[in-house]
C-alpha positions in Angstrom: 84.7 102.4 97.3 86.7 104.3 94.7 89.9 103.3 92.7 93.3 104.6 93.5 96.0 104.4 90.7 95.2 101.2 88.5 94.0 98.6 90.7 93.9 99.9 94.2 90.5 99.6 95.8 90.1 102.0 98.7 87.2 101.0 101.2 85.6 103.7 103.9 83.3 102.4 106.3 80.2 104.2 106.8 78.1 104.0 110.2 74.8 104.8 111.1 75.8 106.4 114.4 79.0 106.6 116.0 77.7 105.4 119.5 75.9 102.7 120.7 73.9 101.8 124.0 74.5 98.2 125.1 71.3 96.7 126.7 71.6 94.4 129.4 74.5 93.4 131.9 77.8 93.8 129.9 81.0 93.5 131.6 83.6 93.9 128.6 84.7 97.5 128.9 85.3 97.2 132.9 87.2 94.0 132.1 89.4 95.4 129.4 90.0 98.2 132.1 90.8 96.1 134.9 93.2 94.0 132.7 95.0 96.8 131.1 96.9 99.9 131.7 97.4 102.9 129.5 100.6 103.8 127.7 102.1 106.9 128.8 101.1 109.5 126.6 97.8 107.9 125.3 95.6 108.6 128.3 93.2 110.4 126.4 92.8 108.0 123.6 89.4 106.5 122.9 90.4 103.8 121.0 93.3 101.8 119.5 94.0 100.9 115.8 96.7 98.7 114.0 97.4 98.5 110.0 98.4 95.0 108.8 99.2 94.1 105.5 99.2 90.4 104.0 98.3 88.4 100.7 94.5 87.1 100.7 93.9 84.5 98.1 95.9 86.4 95.6 95.0 89.9 96.8 97.1 92.2 98.5 95.6 93.7 101.6 96.2 96.5 104.0 93.4 96.2 106.8 92.7 98.6 109.6 91.8 96.7 112.4 90.8 97.6 116.2 93.5 96.5 118.8 92.3 95.9 122.8 95.7 95.1 124.3 99.3 93.8 123.9 101.7 91.6 125.7 104.3 93.8 127.6 106.8 90.9 127.5 107.3 91.4 123.8 107.3 95.0 123.9 110.3 96.5 121.8 112.1 99.3 123.1 110.9 102.9 122.3 111.7 104.0 119.0 113.0 100.4 117.1 109.9 99.9 114.9 110.5 96.5 112.9 108.4 97.8 110.2 110.5 100.4 109.2 113.4 98.2 109.0 111.9 96.5 105.7 113.1 97.2 102.3 110.0 96.4 100.4 109.4 99.3 98.4 105.7 98.8 98.8 105.9 98.8 102.7 103.2 100.8 104.2 105.5 102.6 106.7 108.0 103.7 103.9 105.1 105.2 102.0 103.5 106.9 104.9 107.0 108.4 105.7 107.2 109.9 102.1 104.3 112.0 103.4 105.6 116.0 103.9 105.7 116.1 107.6 106.7 118.7 110.1 106.8 118.9 113.8 106.2 122.0 116.4 107.9 121.5 118.9 111.0 119.2 117.6 110.3 115.3 118.0 111.3 113.8 121.2 114.7 111.8 120.6 114.0 108.2 120.3 114.1 106.3 123.9 113.3 109.5 126.0 109.9 109.4 127.6 108.7 113.1 128.0 105.8 115.0 126.6 104.5 113.7 123.5 105.5 116.0 120.4 103.0 117.4 118.3 102.9 116.8 114.2 100.8 118.2 111.6 101.3 117.4 107.6 101.6 120.5 105.5 99.3 121.6 102.8 95.5 120.3 102.9 95.5 117.5 105.1 93.9 118.4 108.4 95.8 115.9 110.5 97.2 116.3 113.6 99.6 113.6 115.3 100.8 113.3 119.1 103.7 110.9 119.0 103.4 108.7 122.0 103.7 105.1 123.2 105.9 102.7 121.3 105.8 100.1 117.9 104.6 96.8 119.0 105.2 93.3 117.7 102.3 91.8 116.0 102.8 89.0 117.9 102.1 90.8 120.9 98.4 91.9 119.9 95.5 90.6 122.0 91.9 90.4 121.6 89.5 90.4 124.9 86.0 89.3 125.1 84.0 88.0 128.0 81.4 85.3 128.8 79.5 84.1 131.8 80.7 80.9 133.1 77.0 79.8 131.8 77.9 80.1 128.2 81.5 79.6 128.2 81.2 77.1 125.7 78.7 79.2 123.2 81.6 81.3 122.0 80.5 82.1 118.5 83.4 80.9 116.1 82.1 81.6 113.3 82.1 85.5 114.1 85.0 85.2 116.4 87.7 83.5 114.1 87.2 85.8 111.2 87.7 88.8 113.1 90.8 87.0 114.2 92.3 85.9 111.2 91.2 88.8 109.1 93.4 91.2 111.8 95.9 88.7 112.1 95.5 88.8 116.1 97.3 85.9 117.4 96.0 85.8 120.9 92.4 85.6 122.2 91.7 86.1 126.0 88.6 85.2 127.2 87.5 86.4 130.8 85.1 84.2 132.4 82.7 85.6 135.0 79.6 84.8 137.5 77.7 88.0 137.4 80.4 90.6 137.0 82.9 88.6 139.2 86.0 87.4 136.9 87.7 84.5 138.2 89.2 83.1 135.1 91.1 83.8 131.9 90.9 81.6 129.0 93.5 82.1 126.5 93.9 80.5 123.1 96.6 81.6 120.0 95.9 81.3 116.3 98.0 78.5 116.1 96.3 76.3 118.9 94.6 73.1 118.2 91.4 74.6 118.3 92.2 77.8 116.1 93.6 75.4 113.4 90.5 73.5 113.6 88.4 76.7 113.3 90.6 77.7 110.3 89.7 74.4 108.7 85.9 75.3 109.1 86.3 78.5 108.2 88.3 77.8 104.7 85.3 77.5 102.5 83.9 81.0 103.7 87.2 82.7 103.8 87.7 81.6 99.9 84.2 83.0 98.9 85.5 86.3 100.7 88.4 86.5 98.3 86.2 85.7 95.2 84.0 88.7 96.2 86.6 90.9 96.8 88.1 90.2 93.4 84.8 90.9 91.9 84.2 94.3 93.9 87.7 95.3 92.4 86.6 94.4 89.0 83.7 96.3 89.2 85.5 99.2 91.1 88.3 99.1 88.0 85.3 99.1 85.2 83.8 102.6 86.9 87.5 104.3 86.8 88.8 106.8 89.0 85.9 109.1 88.9 83.5 106.3 89.9 82.2 106.0 93.7 80.2 102.9 94.8 78.5 101.9 97.9 78.3 98.2 99.0 75.0 97.6 100.8 73.7 94.4 102.3 70.0 94.0 102.3 68.5 90.6 103.4 71.8 88.8 103.1 72.2 89.8 99.6 75.2 92.4 98.6 74.8 94.9 95.9 76.9 97.7 94.7 75.4 101.0 94.0 76.5 103.9 92.0 77.0 107.1 94.5 75.9 110.8 93.2 78.5 112.6 95.0 82.2 112.2 93.7 83.7 113.4 97.0 87.0 111.3 97.6 87.5 109.8 100.9 91.3 110.8 100.6 93.0 114.2 99.7 94.3 114.5 96.0 97.7 114.9 96.8 97.5 111.5 98.7 95.3 110.0 95.8 98.4 111.1 93.5 100.8 108.6 95.3 99.0 105.6 94.3 99.9 106.8 90.8 103.1 105.2 88.9 
């Protein structure tokens, strides 16, 4: 964690390993492959992520989350992105648009499907951008999961609901199978009676999370812009540790954008 600007806290997730071996019978990846189709230009992608922004118990959060699929029925036309129409000066898309981006070759005109154009950020940012696909409405996003027919009633809502809520994913599709043979897809939405009930149950936990985030923000602000901290959970206890390294998770020219 580190401070950007006066009160913005940047979180950078750390994983012990980039890959994980799945043991036993698991059919989730095959279910996703069978139920979805790849958007032209994204055939080589390994995962899909989305950035959402919302208020959470008085805090303004910008959250990156993984996305499994989207509904084609509400897909906007290529090149028409609802997020770019906002007049909010804090809009994330407008902030990113302010970065110095050049393209080579020239970008493909909106509405034309062809080979994806490639772009890069000038300066010290080693970021390569391949433009493909189209902007998707938030209400089209889907979370996919699977359950054996013998365990359809054992969905762990204490784990599933916070993931849906914090990512603002409106749809949950559960594929039901018998030894890998799928025969039903059960659909839930965030505004369904089941989801509303789960939100009421999770209200206390979500409020505790909001309080914890405010405490973390105070700790990071106290350590200043040069401070580098790590959050570590050990046996159910979350602690903040000072890091020896002063390396930032973002290039200096991006950090400067948080300055007023």
